[in-house]
N, C-alpha and C positions, 0 to 999 in steps of 0.2 A: 471165570472165578471159581475158586474151590468151595467146598461145602462150608468152610468157616468164614467165607467172605460175604459181606453184605455191602450194599451201596453206601459209599462214604458221603460225608457232608459236601455240599456245594460251596465253592469258594470263588469270590470275584477277584480276578487279577486285573491289571491295567489293560490287558488285551481281551478279556472276556471271562466267562464263568467256566470253571473246571469241576468235574465230579470224580473223586477217587473212590477208594474202597476202604472198608474196615476189615482187618483180619482179626477175628475174635480169638482165635487160637494163639496168635502171637501177641495180641494186645496192642496192635498198631493201627494207625491210619496212614495211608500212602496214596500219593498222587504221582502218576508216571507219565513220562513223555510230555511234560508241560513246556510249551515253547517259550524261550526267552529271546529268540532271534528269528529272523526270516531265513528263508533258504539262502545258502551261500553259492548256489549254482549259477550257470549262465553268466550274465554280465556282472553278477555279484562275486564271482570267483576272484580270489586274491585281493578283494577289497575289504574294507572295514565292515563288520557286521551291522545289520540294521535291526531295529525293533520288530517284533512279530506283527503281522497284520491282525487287526481286530476280527473277531468272529461273533456271530450271533448265536443265541441259544446257549445250550450247555454242552461243553466239549467233554467227551469221554476221556478220562485220565486213568484208566485201569490197565492200559497196555503200555509197555516201554516204547519209546521212540526209536527210529533207526539209528544205528551207529554211524560214525563218520567213516567215509571210504577208507578201507585198510586191507592189507593182505591177510590171508588165512594161514600161511605157512603150511599148506597141505602139499600133496604130491603134484597138484596142479597149480596153475598161476591164478586161481580163482580169487576175485576181490569181492568183498561184501561192503555194504553201507550205501548211504545216500548223502548228497550234499545238503539235504534238508535235515541237518543233524543237530541244530542248536536247541536241544531240549535238556531239561533237568528233571530229576526225580526227588520227591520229598517224602520222608518218613518221620513220623513222630509217635510217641505213645498215645494210646487212645484215651486221652484226657483233654480237658479244656484249659490246662495250666499254661501260662506264658512261660516259654523256655528259651534258653540260649540256643544259638544257631551254629551248626558246623557246616561249612561249605567245603566239599571234598573234590580235589582234582586228581584224577586217576593217573597212574603211571603207564608204561608201555613203550619206553624208549622214543617218545615223541612220534611213534609210528602206529601203535595199536592201542586197543583198550576202549572202554566205554563206561558210562555212568552206572550201568546196570550189570556189570560182571557179577556173578554170584557172590564172590568174596566181598564186593564193595556195596552191596545193596543196603547194608546198615540196619537190618531189622533188629538183630540182637543188640547192636551197639547203641541205637537210639533209645531203647528201653533201659539198658544197663546204665548209660551215662545220663539219661533223662534230658534229651535235647531234641531239637528239630534238625534233622540231618538232610542236607541237600547235596546230591551228587550230580556233577556237571558233565555234559557232553561238549566237546569242542573239536575244531578241525585238527587234522593230523597230517603227518608226512609232507608230501609235496604240496598239499593244498593248505596246510596250516603252519608249517615250520620252515618254509623257504623264503628268503628275501630275494625277490625277483626284480628289484628296482634297476638292476643293470640291463634289463630288457625293456624298460620303460617306466615312467613315473606314475602311471595310472594304476597303482596298487599300493598296498601297505606292506611293510617289512615283516610285521608280526601278526598275521591273521589270528592265530590261536590265542595269543596273549590278549588281543582285543576281544575275542570271544569270551575269555575268562573275566575280563573287566565288565563286559556287558552283563554277564551272569551275576556278578557282584552288585551291579547297579539294579538289576531285576530284584535281587534279594532285598536290597534296601527299600524298594518301592512296594514290595508285595508280601514279604514273609510275615508281617504282622497279621495278615489275614489267615495265616495257617497257625497262628499261635506262637510265632517266633519273635524274639526281641531283636529288632534291627540294630540296637545299640550294643549287643553282645554277640558279635559274629567272630567265630574262629575259622580262619582259612587253614586247611589241612591238606597235605598231599604226600605221596611217597614216590621215590625214584624221579622220573620225569615230572610227575606231579609235585614232588617236593621242590625240584628246581623251579617249577612254575611259581610256587608260593614264595620262595626266596627272591625270585625275579620281580614279582609283583611288589615285594617290599621295597624294591629299588625304583619303582615307577611312581613318579609324583602324582599321576592321575588316579592312583589307587587310594590316596589319602582319604580316610574316613569311611572307606568301604568295608574294612574289617578291623578288628580290635585286638586280636591275638593270632599267633601263627604257630603251627606245628609242622616242622620240616623234617621229613623222614628220608634218609639216604639220598640227598640231593646231588646229582652229578654236575656240579657248578662249572667245572672246567669245560663242559660241552657248549656253553654259550658261544655263539658264532661271532667270529671277527669278520671284518670286511673281506679279508682274503677268502675265508670259507664261503661267505655269501656269494661272491663272484664265481668261485670255482664251481659250486653246486648248481647255480643257475645255468652256467654254460653246459655243465654235464647233463642236466635234465633235457635241454634242447637236443644234445647229441644222442641221448638214449631214445628220444622220441623220433629219431631219424628225420628231424626237421632242419631246414637251412639255418646258417648262422645268423641270418637277418630276421629270424623269427621274432614276432612281437607278442605282447600279452594278449592281443586280440586273437592271434593264431592259437595260443594255448587255451583260451576260453572256448574255442570251437571244438577242442578235443574232448573225448569221453573221459569223465573223471577216473574211471577204472584203468584206462590206458596210462594216465598220468601216474597213478599209484604203481602200476607194473613197471613203468620206466624208472620211477623213483627207487623201487626195490632193486632193479637191475643195476643202477649206478652205485647202489650201496654195496652190493655183493661182488660185482665184477672188478671194481677198483681195488687198490691195495692201501687205501687211505686209513682204514681202521688201525693199521699197525702204527700209524702216526697219531693216534687218538683224534683223528679228524672225522667226527661223526657227521652223517649226512644231514640230520635234522636237529634243530634247536632254536630257541629264541635268538634274535640277532640284535646287537647293539646298533640301533638305527639313528640315534641322535635326535629323535623326535619324541617317541613314546618311552623307549629305554635309552636314556641319555648316555650311559656308560655301562661297562661290565658290572654286574651286581657286586662282585667282590671289591671292585674299586669304589663303588658307591658306599658299601659298608665300611671300607677303610677310611673314607672321607667323612664318615658319620652323617651321611645324607639320606639314609634309609628311613622308612617309617618306624617310629619309635614305639613299637608295640611289644608286649611280652612275647618271647619266643622260646619254644621247646624244640631242640634239634638233636639228631643223633643218627647213628649208623649201626649196621650189623657187623659182627666180628669177622665174618667170613663172606663178605659181599661177593667176591669174585673167585671163590674157591674152585670153580670149574676150570679156571685158567691153569691149575696145576697140571692139566693134561695137554697143554698147548704144544710144548716143545720137548723133544726127547733129549737133546744135548744141552749141557749146562752152558756152553758158550753161546748157543743160540738164544737161550733165555736171557742172558746178560746183555747181548747185543740188542735184543728186542726191547728190553727195559730202557736201555740208554737211548734208543731211537725214539720211543714215545715221550721220554722226558725232554729230549733235545728239541722236539717240535715246538715246545713252548719257551724254554729257557736254556739255550745251549751253554750259558756260563755257569749255571748252578746245577745242571743235570748230574754231573759226576759226583758232586758233593752229596746230593740226595741219594744217589745210587749207593754210595759208600755206607750210608746208614743202614742199608739192607744187605750188607756184605756182598755187594755186586749182584744180588738177586740170582745167585747161581743155582740154588736148590729150588725145588718146586714150591715149597711153603713160602720162602722169601719172595719169590716172583709173584705169587698170588697176593701176598700181603702188600707188596709195592703197588700192584695194579689197583687193589681195593682202596688203598690209601690215596693214590693219585686221583681216582675218580670220585671217591665219596668222603673218606675220613678227613684228609688234610683240608679240603675246602670247607667241610663242616666245622672243623676246629677254627678255621679263620673266620667263619661267620659268627661263631660264638664269641671268639676273642674280641672282635670288633663291635659286636652288638651289646655286650654286657655293660660297657660304660654308659650307654644311653638308655637301656631298658632292661628289665629283668630277663635273665637268660638261664636256661637249664639244659644240660647235655646228658645224653644217655648212650649206652652201648648195649645192643641186644646179643646175648651170648647163648641163649637157650636153643637147643637142637634135639630132635628125637634121636634115639640111640642109633637108628638105621643110618641117618645122615652123618653122624659122627663116625660110624664104622666105615662108611664110604669115603671119609676124608673131606666131606663137604661142609659139615658144621652148620652154623647159623648163616645160611646163604642169603642172597639178596631177596627181599620181599617176604622172608619167612615170618617176620614179626606181624604181618597183617593178619594171619590166622589167629594170633593171640589177641591183638588189639580189637579186632572185629568179633571175636568170640565165636567163630564159625570154622573150626578146623576141617569140617567136612567139605568146605568149598575150596580149600587150598589145593594147588597143583600137586602137593606132596601128601595129600590125604591118604593115599594108598599105603603110605609107610606105617600108618597107625596099626595095621594088622600084624606088624612085626614086633609090636610092643615098644617099650622104652619111651612112653609119653608121660611118665610120671611127673607130676608137678605142673603140667600144662594148665589145668583148670585153675589152680591156685595162682599161677602167673597171669592168667587172663583177668582174674579178679583184681590183682595188684595193679596191672597196667591200666585197666579201665578205671580204677580208682584214681590214679594219677592223671590220666587224660581227662577224666570227668572233673576233677578239682580244677585243672587248668582251664577247661572250657567254661566252668561256672564262675571261677574266682580269679583267674589269671595267674595261678601258681599251682604246682602239683602238691602232693602231700608233704608234711613237714619233715619227713625223714629223707627227702631228696634235697640236698643243699644246692644253692644257686651256683652257677659257673662264674667264678671270679678270679682275679689275680691274687697272688699270695698277700697276706697281711701279717702283722706281728703276732696275731692271735689265731689265725686260721690258715690251713694249707690251701693250695691253689687248684683251680680247674677241677672241681668236683664233678664226677661223672657217675651217674647211676648205672650199674651193670645189671641188666635184667637176666636172671638165670634162676635156677632152682637149687639154693635160695639166691635172692638178689643181694647186692651189697654196693657200697660206694667206694670208688677208687679216686685218688687224687693225682692229677696229671699223668694219666696212663700213657705208656709208650713215650716218655719224655724225650728220650734221645732222638727218636724218629720225628717227633713233633718239632723239635728245634731244627732239624735238617730241612724242614719245609719253610722255615720263616722267611727266607729271602728269595725263595723260588717264585718266579712270576708265572702264575697259572691263568692269566687273564688274556693273553694275546697269542692265540694259536697262529703259527706261521713264522714266528721269529727265527726258528731254526731251519726254515725251508726257503732260503733266499732264491734258489733256482725257481721255485714255484711262484714266489712273489713277482719275480721278474717276468715270468711267463704270463702272469695275469695283469701285468702293467702296474703293479702296486708297489714295487720296490722303491722307486724314486719318491713317490708320495709318502711312503712309510718313513724314509730317511728324512724328508723335509719336515715331517711331523714330530721328529724327536726334539 
């Protein structure tokens, strides 16, 4: 503990008493590494999570718990983390006031990340917004986001999704003891965490566990189809150098770090990313997640809670440097679009002028992964529950000069009010950060209003279809200064209307046949 830290209040949870700490300098109380589930190792691997074991006495909650097993992306193949990873961290202002609750699900491409990354610890956010902030650890990669039912039925298709549900159930049972209001829970996440929030909105079992949703840059097209689940389960066994008859029992006997390494190997050595076939994601399993979240939203069967959703203007600006030749860019764009919907792919591509130049290619990739699915979420949700949409355009001068702009996850440093924790924090020494402090105040005002009242500030209009008296699709553009745009990029939005982004593999009949799924897919039409 630092010099400003003193022992925090003891709080009784359903599993036992925890003692955190008070940071007098920051004006917060925090409890770290609080278990909401038992270890997921050994016989519990690939199974639904269980509640934590009870403990006697007072559990020290001043240190963060272990992260989920994950790669480090270093020059070695080192893996960090433990399967005893179902912990959460709680931060609140150092007051006795009952406050609304934010449950945060971290991003990291379903592969990496933790509840206590420096950016996501929420110290400044909790005090600025005046909330109880809960950040959640859950299983990742091959241990959390692979459907292995093709190897045996003694598992669940969505371990990580079930971890997140268990955490929400823990919040309902325990958060009042920390001064949180269990009737005012906002579920919030970015990137893979944003996709998790939108996915949980499509899960009937999540009814009543949260009451508002903040969905930031969700890659909703990544949700796995049956074809992807079968492909990646088979590939994991191959990368582990195990026989084709391998069972779940065999995989449970392997070291978790070896499974992570094999998972990374199958992700990078294959060529599936060029078909937008990501290795890890939630799976439509027919039991917990009954259908693709975008289909659930389209049918109006999602949880009817207020939703705030948006993306950054330059989510995948790094892709400008992928291909040297214009023809290669255009072929790559058509290939990734065709993997989902071969009939509509050319029409979408034409809205981006063939994605021949670098900017159009990056724009297409960003829209395919993030913006177009977010527009669809907002369009389908607003008839049922209040909906607001944003676009984050702000970028330091150095990123604009590099041609990267408001890249993926850049908004986190503004929303969490901690630019020093950002991966791009080093850019601040080059200057060009004017307006960032004011933008932090502005965004935290809107996020705070939504968390407390279910709607952002009055200057942010709801996302609605056009009427006789009001224009359509209001989008708050966060920049210096911010402003509202109506139906931004209308031509490109219309190009995506009939494109099916819910069933990966439709444009890969040769792969479906190889996996034995082509006949069953045709019978299901």
